[in-house]
All heavy atoms as TSV, in Angstrom:
chain	resi	resn	atom	element	x	y	z
A	1	MET	N	N	-35.504	109.370	41.507
A	1	MET	CA	C	-35.851	108.336	40.585
A	1	MET	C	C	-37.215	108.624	39.998
A	1	MET	O	O	-38.165	108.779	40.739
A	1	MET	CB	C	-35.764	106.990	41.277
A	1	MET	CG	C	-35.836	105.842	40.397
A	1	MET	SD	S	-35.456	104.385	41.361
A	1	MET	CE	C	-35.394	103.160	40.197
A	2	ALA	N	N	-37.258	108.643	38.689
A	2	ALA	CA	C	-38.535	108.994	38.048
A	2	ALA	C	C	-39.527	107.822	38.086
A	2	ALA	O	O	-39.139	106.667	37.901
A	2	ALA	CB	C	-38.294	109.354	36.581
A	3	LYS	N	N	-40.773	108.097	38.378
A	3	LYS	CA	C	-41.805	107.097	38.383
A	3	LYS	C	C	-42.336	106.934	36.983
A	3	LYS	O	O	-42.484	107.913	36.230
A	3	LYS	CB	C	-42.928	107.510	39.309
A	3	LYS	CG	C	-42.477	107.635	40.740
A	3	LYS	CD	C	-43.445	106.884	41.577
A	3	LYS	CE	C	-42.897	107.004	43.024
A	3	LYS	NZ	N	-43.480	106.098	43.917
A	4	SER	N	N	-42.580	105.676	36.595
A	4	SER	CA	C	-43.121	105.423	35.256
A	4	SER	C	C	-44.479	104.813	35.358
A	4	SER	O	O	-44.837	104.167	36.335
A	4	SER	CB	C	-42.204	104.575	34.429
A	4	SER	OG	O	-42.054	103.323	35.084
A	5	ASN	N	N	-45.201	104.963	34.282
A	5	ASN	CA	C	-46.543	104.387	34.173
A	5	ASN	C	C	-46.401	102.857	33.973
A	5	ASN	O	O	-45.708	102.438	33.089
A	5	ASN	CB	C	-47.224	105.040	33.004
A	5	ASN	CG	C	-48.683	104.549	32.864
A	5	ASN	OD1	O	-49.138	103.711	33.584
A	5	ASN	ND2	N	-49.336	105.155	31.893
A	6	PRO	N	N	-47.049	102.035	34.784
A	6	PRO	CA	C	-46.942	100.559	34.634
A	6	PRO	C	C	-47.429	100.081	33.232
A	6	PRO	O	O	-46.814	99.183	32.695
A	6	PRO	CB	C	-47.875	99.980	35.757
A	6	PRO	CG	C	-48.107	101.088	36.706
A	6	PRO	CD	C	-47.874	102.371	35.960
A	7	PHE	N	N	-48.439	100.732	32.696
A	7	PHE	CA	C	-48.884	100.307	31.373
A	7	PHE	C	C	-47.890	100.650	30.301
A	7	PHE	O	O	-47.667	99.883	29.393
A	7	PHE	CB	C	-50.250	100.997	31.077
A	7	PHE	CG	C	-51.334	100.581	32.062
A	7	PHE	CD1	C	-51.819	101.467	32.985
A	7	PHE	CD2	C	-51.868	99.321	32.028
A	7	PHE	CE1	C	-52.819	101.072	33.889
A	7	PHE	CE2	C	-52.796	98.902	32.912
A	7	PHE	CZ	C	-53.339	99.787	33.870
A	8	GLN	N	N	-47.241	101.792	30.468
A	8	GLN	CA	C	-46.190	102.144	29.514
A	8	GLN	C	C	-45.018	101.170	29.614
A	8	GLN	O	O	-44.424	100.760	28.619
A	8	GLN	CB	C	-45.672	103.615	29.774
A	8	GLN	CG	C	-44.579	104.070	28.835
A	8	GLN	CD	C	-45.095	104.100	27.348
A	8	GLN	OE1	O	-46.181	104.509	27.084
A	8	GLN	NE2	N	-44.169	103.665	26.489
A	9	PHE	N	N	-44.679	100.823	30.837
A	9	PHE	CA	C	-43.606	99.838	31.097
A	9	PHE	C	C	-43.915	98.506	30.356
A	9	PHE	O	O	-43.066	97.922	29.711
A	9	PHE	CB	C	-43.412	99.597	32.617
A	9	PHE	CG	C	-42.451	98.544	32.874
A	9	PHE	CD1	C	-41.086	98.708	32.720
A	9	PHE	CD2	C	-42.897	97.290	33.324
A	9	PHE	CE1	C	-40.164	97.723	33.072
A	9	PHE	CE2	C	-42.002	96.251	33.604
A	9	PHE	CZ	C	-40.630	96.497	33.537
A	10	LEU	N	N	-45.160	98.006	30.532
A	10	LEU	CA	C	-45.556	96.743	29.869
A	10	LEU	C	C	-45.492	96.854	28.362
A	10	LEU	O	O	-45.077	95.892	27.698
A	10	LEU	CB	C	-46.949	96.316	30.333
A	10	LEU	CG	C	-47.037	95.885	31.801
A	10	LEU	CD1	C	-48.485	95.579	32.187
A	10	LEU	CD2	C	-46.172	94.659	32.035
A	11	GLN	N	N	-45.865	98.017	27.827
A	11	GLN	CA	C	-45.808	98.210	26.383
A	11	GLN	C	C	-44.350	98.162	25.938
A	11	GLN	O	O	-44.008	97.657	24.897
A	11	GLN	CB	C	-46.489	99.496	25.990
A	11	GLN	CG	C	-47.954	99.482	26.033
A	11	GLN	CD	C	-48.587	100.825	25.758
A	11	GLN	OE1	O	-47.903	101.870	25.731
A	11	GLN	NE2	N	-49.883	100.845	25.472
A	12	ASP	N	N	-43.469	98.829	26.699
A	12	ASP	CA	C	-41.998	98.832	26.388
A	12	ASP	C	C	-41.425	97.449	26.451
A	12	ASP	O	O	-40.599	97.064	25.561
A	12	ASP	CB	C	-41.273	99.780	27.320
A	12	ASP	CG	C	-41.632	101.221	27.104
A	12	ASP	OD1	O	-42.158	101.562	26.028
A	12	ASP	OD2	O	-41.345	102.046	28.013
A	13	VAL	N	N	-41.890	96.665	27.425
A	13	VAL	CA	C	-41.352	95.290	27.561
A	13	VAL	C	C	-41.800	94.469	26.358
A	13	VAL	O	O	-41.004	93.740	25.760
A	13	VAL	CB	C	-41.859	94.655	28.854
A	13	VAL	CG1	C	-41.586	93.143	28.860
A	13	VAL	CG2	C	-41.206	95.294	30.055
A	14	ARG	N	N	-43.043	94.583	25.977
A	14	ARG	CA	C	-43.570	93.843	24.792
A	14	ARG	C	C	-42.837	94.295	23.543
A	14	ARG	O	O	-42.518	93.461	22.707
A	14	ARG	CB	C	-45.073	94.072	24.657
A	14	ARG	CG	C	-45.635	93.337	23.488
A	14	ARG	CD	C	-47.111	93.446	23.391
A	14	ARG	NE	N	-47.650	92.575	24.403
A	14	ARG	CZ	C	-48.933	92.533	24.762
A	14	ARG	NH1	N	-49.801	93.362	24.189
A	14	ARG	NH2	N	-49.350	91.662	25.664
A	15	SER	N	N	-42.611	95.579	23.409
A	15	SER	CA	C	-41.864	96.107	22.240
A	15	SER	C	C	-40.430	95.526	22.161
A	15	SER	O	O	-39.968	95.124	21.090
A	15	SER	CB	C	-41.841	97.608	22.295
A	15	SER	OG	O	-40.997	98.108	21.252
A	16	GLU	N	N	-39.774	95.503	23.294
A	16	GLU	CA	C	-38.390	94.943	23.358
A	16	GLU	C	C	-38.379	93.442	23.071
A	16	GLU	O	O	-37.466	92.941	22.451
A	16	GLU	CB	C	-37.777	95.303	24.647
A	16	GLU	CG	C	-37.383	96.754	24.841
A	16	GLU	CD	C	-36.448	97.285	23.805
A	16	GLU	OE1	O	-35.474	96.552	23.426
A	16	GLU	OE2	O	-36.619	98.388	23.293
A	17	ALA	N	N	-39.396	92.730	23.575
A	17	ALA	CA	C	-39.437	91.265	23.387
A	17	ALA	C	C	-39.595	90.927	21.955
A	17	ALA	O	O	-39.144	89.843	21.517
A	17	ALA	CB	C	-40.601	90.728	24.204
A	18	THR	N	N	-40.245	91.763	21.148
A	18	THR	CA	C	-40.429	91.436	19.736
A	18	THR	C	C	-39.047	91.631	18.978
A	18	THR	O	O	-38.927	91.065	17.900
A	18	THR	CB	C	-41.444	92.341	19.069
A	18	THR	OG1	O	-41.059	93.720	19.199
A	18	THR	CG2	C	-42.833	92.136	19.715
A	19	LYS	N	N	-38.100	92.338	19.600
A	19	LYS	CA	C	-36.814	92.543	18.915
A	19	LYS	C	C	-35.853	91.370	19.200
A	19	LYS	O	O	-34.777	91.289	18.562
A	19	LYS	CB	C	-36.180	93.845	19.489
A	19	LYS	CG	C	-36.976	95.052	19.104
A	19	LYS	CD	C	-36.309	96.287	19.697
A	19	LYS	CE	C	-37.169	97.531	19.509
A	19	LYS	NZ	N	-36.596	98.729	20.167
A	20	VAL	N	N	-36.186	90.483	20.093
A	20	VAL	CA	C	-35.339	89.414	20.443
A	20	VAL	C	C	-35.325	88.329	19.334
A	20	VAL	O	O	-36.381	88.023	18.797
A	20	VAL	CB	C	-35.774	88.699	21.786
A	20	VAL	CG1	C	-34.936	87.509	22.094
A	20	VAL	CG2	C	-35.619	89.745	22.902
A	21	THR	N	N	-34.171	87.831	18.953
A	21	THR	CA	C	-34.058	86.803	18.017
A	21	THR	C	C	-34.060	85.470	18.750
A	21	THR	O	O	-33.087	85.101	19.397
A	21	THR	CB	C	-32.775	86.909	17.157
A	21	THR	OG1	O	-32.778	88.218	16.525
A	21	THR	CG2	C	-32.710	85.815	16.095
A	22	TRP	N	N	-35.134	84.733	18.711
A	22	TRP	CA	C	-35.259	83.492	19.443
A	22	TRP	C	C	-34.704	82.344	18.651
A	22	TRP	O	O	-34.860	82.295	17.461
A	22	TRP	CB	C	-36.723	83.220	19.767
A	22	TRP	CG	C	-37.344	84.282	20.661
A	22	TRP	CD1	C	-38.149	85.278	20.238
A	22	TRP	CD2	C	-37.157	84.421	22.062
A	22	TRP	NE1	N	-38.504	86.066	21.279
A	22	TRP	CE2	C	-37.907	85.591	22.444
A	22	TRP	CE3	C	-36.435	83.770	22.985
A	22	TRP	CZ2	C	-37.955	86.065	23.749
A	22	TRP	CZ3	C	-36.508	84.208	24.346
A	22	TRP	CH2	C	-37.249	85.341	24.671
A	23	PRO	N	N	-33.979	81.397	19.292
A	23	PRO	CA	C	-33.419	80.305	18.524
A	23	PRO	C	C	-34.540	79.327	18.017
A	23	PRO	O	O	-35.614	79.262	18.658
A	23	PRO	CB	C	-32.555	79.576	19.539
A	23	PRO	CG	C	-33.090	79.942	20.892
A	23	PRO	CD	C	-33.653	81.302	20.680
A	24	SER	N	N	-34.256	78.680	16.929
A	24	SER	CA	C	-35.210	77.715	16.407
A	24	SER	C	C	-35.198	76.442	17.267
A	24	SER	O	O	-34.303	76.243	18.071
A	24	SER	CB	C	-34.925	77.377	14.968
A	24	SER	OG	O	-33.673	76.664	14.891
A	25	ARG	N	N	-36.136	75.576	17.034
A	25	ARG	CA	C	-36.184	74.303	17.796
A	25	ARG	C	C	-34.921	73.453	17.435
A	25	ARG	O	O	-34.301	72.843	18.344
A	25	ARG	CB	C	-37.431	73.547	17.379
A	25	ARG	CG	C	-37.581	72.192	18.136
A	25	ARG	CD	C	-38.891	71.542	17.749
A	25	ARG	NE	N	-39.087	70.268	18.347
A	25	ARG	CZ	C	-39.613	70.066	19.531
A	25	ARG	NH1	N	-40.067	71.090	20.262
A	25	ARG	NH2	N	-39.733	68.857	20.018
A	26	ARG	N	N	-34.511	73.510	16.204
A	26	ARG	CA	C	-33.300	72.731	15.808
A	26	ARG	C	C	-32.067	73.276	16.497
A	26	ARG	O	O	-31.230	72.510	17.006
A	26	ARG	CB	C	-33.161	72.828	14.273
A	26	ARG	CG	C	-31.985	72.031	13.779
A	26	ARG	CD	C	-31.977	72.004	12.218
A	26	ARG	NE	N	-30.961	71.164	11.728
A	26	ARG	CZ	C	-29.741	71.634	11.395
A	26	ARG	NH1	N	-29.404	72.869	11.589
A	26	ARG	NH2	N	-28.843	70.783	10.959
A	27	GLU	N	N	-31.879	74.619	16.529
A	27	GLU	CA	C	-30.762	75.219	17.204
A	27	GLU	C	C	-30.764	74.864	18.674
A	27	GLU	O	O	-29.677	74.586	19.282
A	27	GLU	CB	C	-30.772	76.742	17.043
A	27	GLU	CG	C	-30.437	77.210	15.621
A	27	GLU	CD	C	-30.693	78.662	15.448
A	27	GLU	OE1	O	-31.521	79.236	16.130
A	27	GLU	OE2	O	-29.981	79.265	14.602
A	28	THR	N	N	-31.892	74.873	19.293
A	28	THR	CA	C	-31.988	74.575	20.734
A	28	THR	C	C	-31.604	73.137	21.009
A	28	THR	O	O	-30.897	72.836	21.948
A	28	THR	CB	C	-33.430	74.820	21.222
A	28	THR	OG1	O	-33.771	76.199	20.963
A	28	THR	CG2	C	-33.545	74.542	22.712
A	29	LEU	N	N	-32.129	72.209	20.167
A	29	LEU	CA	C	-31.712	70.787	20.297
A	29	LEU	C	C	-30.239	70.554	20.067
A	29	LEU	O	O	-29.655	69.743	20.818
A	29	LEU	CB	C	-32.598	69.941	19.391
A	29	LEU	CG	C	-34.064	69.865	19.750
A	29	LEU	CD1	C	-34.806	69.057	18.650
A	29	LEU	CD2	C	-34.306	69.207	21.100
A	30	ILE	N	N	-29.658	71.163	19.107
A	30	ILE	CA	C	-28.225	71.022	18.845
A	30	ILE	C	C	-27.416	71.535	20.020
A	30	ILE	O	O	-26.491	70.874	20.515
A	30	ILE	CB	C	-27.829	71.725	17.520
A	30	ILE	CG1	C	-28.413	70.934	16.327
A	30	ILE	CG2	C	-26.311	71.830	17.418
A	30	ILE	CD1	C	-28.214	71.692	15.029
A	31	THR	N	N	-27.756	72.709	20.526
A	31	THR	CA	C	-27.038	73.286	21.643
A	31	THR	C	C	-27.163	72.402	22.908
A	31	THR	O	O	-26.209	72.187	23.601
A	31	THR	CB	C	-27.558	74.699	21.929
A	31	THR	OG1	O	-27.440	75.490	20.769
A	31	THR	CG2	C	-26.771	75.374	23.044
A	32	THR	N	N	-28.406	71.901	23.103
A	32	THR	CA	C	-28.591	71.055	24.295
A	32	THR	C	C	-27.742	69.759	24.165
A	32	THR	O	O	-27.130	69.329	25.143
A	32	THR	CB	C	-30.089	70.655	24.435
A	32	THR	OG1	O	-30.838	71.874	24.556
A	32	THR	CG2	C	-30.336	69.733	25.607
A	33	GLY	N	N	-27.724	69.194	22.961
A	33	GLY	CA	C	-26.894	68.000	22.729
A	33	GLY	C	C	-25.461	68.253	22.951
A	33	GLY	O	O	-24.728	67.413	23.561
A	34	LEU	N	N	-24.936	69.406	22.489
A	34	LEU	CA	C	-23.532	69.750	22.719
A	34	LEU	C	C	-23.245	69.940	24.187
A	34	LEU	O	O	-22.160	69.493	24.647
A	34	LEU	CB	C	-23.184	70.998	21.921
A	34	LEU	CG	C	-23.118	70.845	20.409
A	34	LEU	CD1	C	-22.891	72.149	19.749
A	34	LEU	CD2	C	-22.051	69.865	19.996
A	35	VAL	N	N	-24.108	70.540	24.912
A	35	VAL	CA	C	-23.901	70.746	26.339
A	35	VAL	C	C	-23.863	69.380	27.040
A	35	VAL	O	O	-22.972	69.136	27.906
A	35	VAL	CB	C	-25.026	71.654	26.980
A	35	VAL	CG1	C	-24.987	71.597	28.483
A	35	VAL	CG2	C	-24.848	73.062	26.467
A	36	LEU	N	N	-24.808	68.500	26.734
A	36	LEU	CA	C	-24.773	67.194	27.327
A	36	LEU	C	C	-23.531	66.408	26.989
A	36	LEU	O	O	-22.991	65.710	27.826
A	36	LEU	CB	C	-26.046	66.422	26.943
A	36	LEU	CG	C	-27.343	66.966	27.463
A	36	LEU	CD1	C	-28.522	66.146	26.911
A	36	LEU	CD2	C	-27.339	66.871	28.989
A	37	ALA	N	N	-23.051	66.496	25.751
A	37	ALA	CA	C	-21.815	65.828	25.345
A	37	ALA	C	C	-20.646	66.377	26.187
A	37	ALA	O	O	-19.749	65.626	26.606
A	37	ALA	CB	C	-21.616	66.014	23.886
A	38	MET	N	N	-20.560	67.680	26.321
A	38	MET	CA	C	-19.456	68.280	27.117
A	38	MET	C	C	-19.530	67.825	28.589
A	38	MET	O	O	-18.502	67.635	29.223
A	38	MET	CB	C	-19.486	69.769	27.003
A	38	MET	CG	C	-18.995	70.265	25.651
A	38	MET	SD	S	-17.351	69.696	25.173
A	38	MET	CE	C	-16.401	70.381	26.517
A	39	VAL	N	N	-20.730	67.706	29.131
A	39	VAL	CA	C	-20.919	67.254	30.508
A	39	VAL	C	C	-20.353	65.807	30.648
A	39	VAL	O	O	-19.586	65.495	31.604
A	39	VAL	CB	C	-22.364	67.317	30.982
A	39	VAL	CG1	C	-22.590	66.556	32.266
A	39	VAL	CG2	C	-22.792	68.754	31.139
A	40	VAL	N	N	-20.660	64.944	29.734
A	40	VAL	CA	C	-20.164	63.568	29.730
A	40	VAL	C	C	-18.679	63.539	29.582
A	40	VAL	O	O	-17.981	62.842	30.379
A	40	VAL	CB	C	-20.883	62.723	28.639
A	40	VAL	CG1	C	-20.212	61.358	28.482
A	40	VAL	CG2	C	-22.363	62.571	28.932
A	41	LEU	N	N	-18.133	64.264	28.627
A	41	LEU	CA	C	-16.658	64.299	28.441
A	41	LEU	C	C	-15.967	64.826	29.717
A	41	LEU	O	O	-14.963	64.345	30.096
A	41	LEU	CB	C	-16.327	65.147	27.237
A	41	LEU	CG	C	-16.635	64.517	25.873
A	41	LEU	CD1	C	-16.396	65.484	24.740
A	41	LEU	CD2	C	-15.839	63.223	25.673
A	42	SER	N	N	-16.490	65.907	30.296
A	42	SER	CA	C	-15.859	66.490	31.476
A	42	SER	C	C	-15.905	65.525	32.647
A	42	SER	O	O	-14.932	65.348	33.360
A	42	SER	CB	C	-16.587	67.762	31.884
A	42	SER	OG	O	-16.454	68.740	30.835
A	43	SER	N	N	-17.023	64.819	32.808
A	43	SER	CA	C	-17.156	63.873	33.877
A	43	SER	C	C	-16.210	62.716	33.713
A	43	SER	O	O	-15.569	62.246	34.698
A	43	SER	CB	C	-18.609	63.398	34.113
A	43	SER	OG	O	-18.982	62.658	32.968
A	44	LEU	N	N	-16.029	62.223	32.500
A	44	LEU	CA	C	-15.059	61.171	32.211
A	44	LEU	C	C	-13.612	61.616	32.486
A	44	LEU	O	O	-12.814	60.909	33.068
A	44	LEU	CB	C	-15.211	60.634	30.784
A	44	LEU	CG	C	-16.466	59.848	30.493
A	44	LEU	CD1	C	-16.591	59.516	28.989
A	44	LEU	CD2	C	-16.546	58.608	31.346
A	45	PHE	N	N	-13.298	62.815	32.073
A	45	PHE	CA	C	-11.981	63.358	32.305
A	45	PHE	C	C	-11.716	63.464	33.801
A	45	PHE	O	O	-10.615	63.093	34.296
A	45	PHE	CB	C	-11.875	64.788	31.694
A	45	PHE	CG	C	-10.648	65.516	32.112
A	45	PHE	CD1	C	-9.418	65.184	31.561
A	45	PHE	CD2	C	-10.699	66.526	33.048
A	45	PHE	CE1	C	-8.249	65.867	31.986
A	45	PHE	CE2	C	-9.587	67.225	33.419
A	45	PHE	CZ	C	-8.361	66.894	32.905
A	46	PHE	N	N	-12.643	63.995	34.613
A	46	PHE	CA	C	-12.383	64.110	36.016
A	46	PHE	C	C	-12.389	62.754	36.715
A	46	PHE	O	O	-11.648	62.603	37.691
A	46	PHE	CB	C	-13.430	65.092	36.657
A	46	PHE	CG	C	-13.182	66.525	36.338
A	46	PHE	CD1	C	-14.033	67.226	35.592
A	46	PHE	CD2	C	-12.013	67.115	36.784
A	46	PHE	CE1	C	-13.827	68.551	35.268
A	46	PHE	CE2	C	-11.730	68.456	36.464
A	46	PHE	CZ	C	-12.650	69.154	35.715
A	47	LEU	N	N	-13.165	61.831	36.237
A	47	LEU	CA	C	-13.128	60.475	36.785
A	47	LEU	C	C	-11.718	59.836	36.524
A	47	LEU	O	O	-11.123	59.261	37.469
A	47	LEU	CB	C	-14.167	59.600	36.143
A	47	LEU	CG	C	-14.127	58.117	36.506
A	47	LEU	CD1	C	-14.476	57.924	38.010
A	47	LEU	CD2	C	-15.064	57.289	35.638
A	48	PHE	N	N	-11.210	59.999	35.335
A	48	PHE	CA	C	-9.878	59.468	34.983
A	48	PHE	C	C	-8.818	60.159	35.817
A	48	PHE	O	O	-7.957	59.534	36.369
A	48	PHE	CB	C	-9.617	59.659	33.477
A	48	PHE	CG	C	-8.228	59.297	33.055
A	48	PHE	CD1	C	-7.881	57.942	33.013
A	48	PHE	CD2	C	-7.293	60.271	32.787
A	48	PHE	CE1	C	-6.601	57.590	32.644
A	48	PHE	CE2	C	-6.023	59.911	32.401
A	48	PHE	CZ	C	-5.677	58.585	32.310
A	49	THR	N	N	-8.896	61.510	35.883
A	49	THR	CA	C	-7.896	62.259	36.668
A	49	THR	C	C	-7.906	61.878	38.140
A	49	THR	O	O	-6.880	61.685	38.777
A	49	THR	CB	C	-8.179	63.787	36.507
A	49	THR	OG1	O	-8.178	64.115	35.097
A	49	THR	CG2	C	-7.147	64.570	37.203
A	50	ASP	N	N	-9.053	61.757	38.705
A	50	ASP	CA	C	-9.206	61.374	40.112
A	50	ASP	C	C	-8.656	59.970	40.334
A	50	ASP	O	O	-7.941	59.745	41.368
A	50	ASP	CB	C	-10.698	61.390	40.511
A	50	ASP	CG	C	-10.918	61.031	42.001
A	50	ASP	OD1	O	-10.252	61.683	42.850
A	50	ASP	OD2	O	-11.663	60.143	42.214
A	51	THR	N	N	-8.918	59.059	39.442
A	51	THR	CA	C	-8.352	57.700	39.551
A	51	THR	C	C	-6.865	57.686	39.492
A	51	THR	O	O	-6.153	56.976	40.311
A	51	THR	CB	C	-8.956	56.817	38.441
A	51	THR	OG1	O	-10.368	56.866	38.512
A	51	THR	CG2	C	-8.487	55.360	38.625
A	52	VAL	N	N	-6.249	58.455	38.602
A	52	VAL	CA	C	-4.819	58.495	38.490
A	52	VAL	C	C	-4.202	59.141	39.749
A	52	VAL	O	O	-3.202	58.640	40.298
A	52	VAL	CB	C	-4.413	59.304	37.238
A	52	VAL	CG1	C	-2.923	59.613	37.248
A	52	VAL	CG2	C	-4.775	58.541	35.984
A	53	ILE	N	N	-4.810	60.205	40.237
A	53	ILE	CA	C	-4.255	60.865	41.426
A	53	ILE	C	C	-4.347	59.923	42.624
A	53	ILE	O	O	-3.433	59.824	43.460
A	53	ILE	CB	C	-4.994	62.188	41.663
A	53	ILE	CG1	C	-4.604	63.222	40.600
A	53	ILE	CG2	C	-4.660	62.735	43.050
A	53	ILE	CD1	C	-5.419	64.488	40.668
A	54	ARG	N	N	-5.462	59.206	42.739
A	54	ARG	CA	C	-5.638	58.297	43.870
A	54	ARG	C	C	-4.623	57.191	43.780
A	54	ARG	O	O	-4.002	56.759	44.773
A	54	ARG	CB	C	-7.070	57.711	43.841
A	54	ARG	CG	C	-7.293	56.815	45.088
A	54	ARG	CD	C	-8.724	56.293	45.193
A	54	ARG	NE	N	-9.562	56.626	44.012
A	54	ARG	CZ	C	-10.476	55.804	43.528
A	54	ARG	NH1	N	-10.626	54.596	44.084
A	54	ARG	NH2	N	-11.213	56.167	42.507
A	55	TRP	N	N	-4.332	56.625	42.564
A	55	TRP	CA	C	-3.366	55.559	42.373
A	55	TRP	C	C	-1.962	56.096	42.706
A	55	TRP	O	O	-1.190	55.399	43.401
A	55	TRP	CB	C	-3.436	55.100	40.935
A	55	TRP	CG	C	-2.479	54.007	40.619
A	55	TRP	CD1	C	-2.505	52.724	40.985
A	55	TRP	CD2	C	-1.254	54.177	39.817
A	55	TRP	NE1	N	-1.441	52.055	40.518
A	55	TRP	CE2	C	-0.646	52.962	39.807
A	55	TRP	CE3	C	-0.657	55.269	39.173
A	55	TRP	CZ2	C	0.540	52.716	39.160
A	55	TRP	CZ3	C	0.517	55.026	38.534
A	55	TRP	CH2	C	1.126	53.787	38.511
A	56	VAL	N	N	-1.588	57.284	42.245
A	56	VAL	CA	C	-0.277	57.840	42.517
A	56	VAL	C	C	-0.068	58.091	44.043
A	56	VAL	O	O	0.927	57.751	44.619
A	56	VAL	CB	C	-0.077	59.143	41.740
A	56	VAL	CG1	C	1.207	59.895	42.203
A	56	VAL	CG2	C	0.028	58.827	40.232
A	57	LEU	N	N	-1.080	58.607	44.692
A	57	LEU	CA	C	-0.978	58.871	46.087
A	57	LEU	C	C	-0.898	57.530	46.858
A	57	LEU	O	O	-0.205	57.431	47.882
A	57	LEU	CB	C	-2.188	59.666	46.632
A	57	LEU	CG	C	-2.154	61.202	46.328
A	57	LEU	CD1	C	-3.432	61.803	46.807
A	57	LEU	CD2	C	-0.969	61.815	47.014
A	58	GLY	N	N	-1.597	56.533	46.409
A	58	GLY	CA	C	-1.490	55.212	47.024
A	58	GLY	C	C	-0.117	54.653	46.917
A	58	GLY	O	O	0.428	54.066	47.900
A	59	LEU	N	N	0.577	54.877	45.805
A	59	LEU	CA	C	1.965	54.418	45.621
A	59	LEU	C	C	2.896	55.247	46.551
A	59	LEU	O	O	3.824	54.704	47.182
A	59	LEU	CB	C	2.441	54.550	44.196
A	59	LEU	CG	C	1.793	53.577	43.187
A	59	LEU	CD1	C	2.265	53.913	41.767
A	59	LEU	CD2	C	2.173	52.172	43.572
A	60	VAL	N	N	2.711	56.527	46.573
A	60	VAL	CA	C	3.610	57.424	47.338
A	60	VAL	C	C	3.468	57.165	48.826
A	60	VAL	O	O	4.464	57.086	49.590
A	60	VAL	CB	C	3.349	58.924	46.990
A	60	VAL	CG1	C	4.048	59.827	47.997
A	60	VAL	CG2	C	3.696	59.219	45.573
A	61	LEU	N	N	2.234	57.018	49.293
A	61	LEU	CA	C	1.987	56.839	50.707
A	61	LEU	C	C	2.059	55.364	51.168
A	61	LEU	O	O	1.995	55.070	52.326
A	61	LEU	CB	C	0.624	57.414	51.101
A	61	LEU	CG	C	0.478	58.936	50.864
A	61	LEU	CD1	C	-0.957	59.359	51.160
A	61	LEU	CD2	C	1.452	59.722	51.671
A	62	GLY	N	N	2.162	54.479	50.233
A	62	GLY	CA	C	2.287	53.047	50.536
A	62	GLY	C	C	1.016	52.485	51.086
A	62	GLY	O	O	1.055	51.559	51.902
A	63	ALA	N	N	-0.133	52.990	50.717
A	63	ALA	CA	C	-1.395	52.516	51.181
A	63	ALA	C	C	-1.781	51.204	50.620
A	63	ALA	O	O	-2.560	50.454	51.205
A	63	ALA	CB	C	-2.494	53.522	50.936
A	64	ARG	N	N	-1.200	50.828	49.483
A	64	ARG	CA	C	-1.530	49.559	48.881
A	64	ARG	C	C	-0.295	48.670	48.797
A	64	ARG	O	O	0.737	48.899	48.598
A	64	ARG	CB	C	-2.051	49.785	47.448
A	64	ARG	CG	C	-3.379	50.433	47.504
A	64	ARG	CD	C	-4.015	50.470	46.113
A	64	ARG	NE	N	-5.301	51.130	46.265
A	64	ARG	CZ	C	-6.168	51.133	45.295
A	64	ARG	NH1	N	-5.892	50.552	44.185
A	64	ARG	NH2	N	-7.299	51.739	45.480
């Protein structure tokens, strides 16, 4: 494995970091909002599904 110069490595990292296309503040906020909306929708879906399964099992097993 070839050894590299740490200073050259840092220069290469800085050079590559300038090539990255960073999202704007607006894009970040929109993406965050969409993620939070999907989390809420998913949690509601699983809450509903769990309630239905619990109700059906209660009927089948005669727990209620």
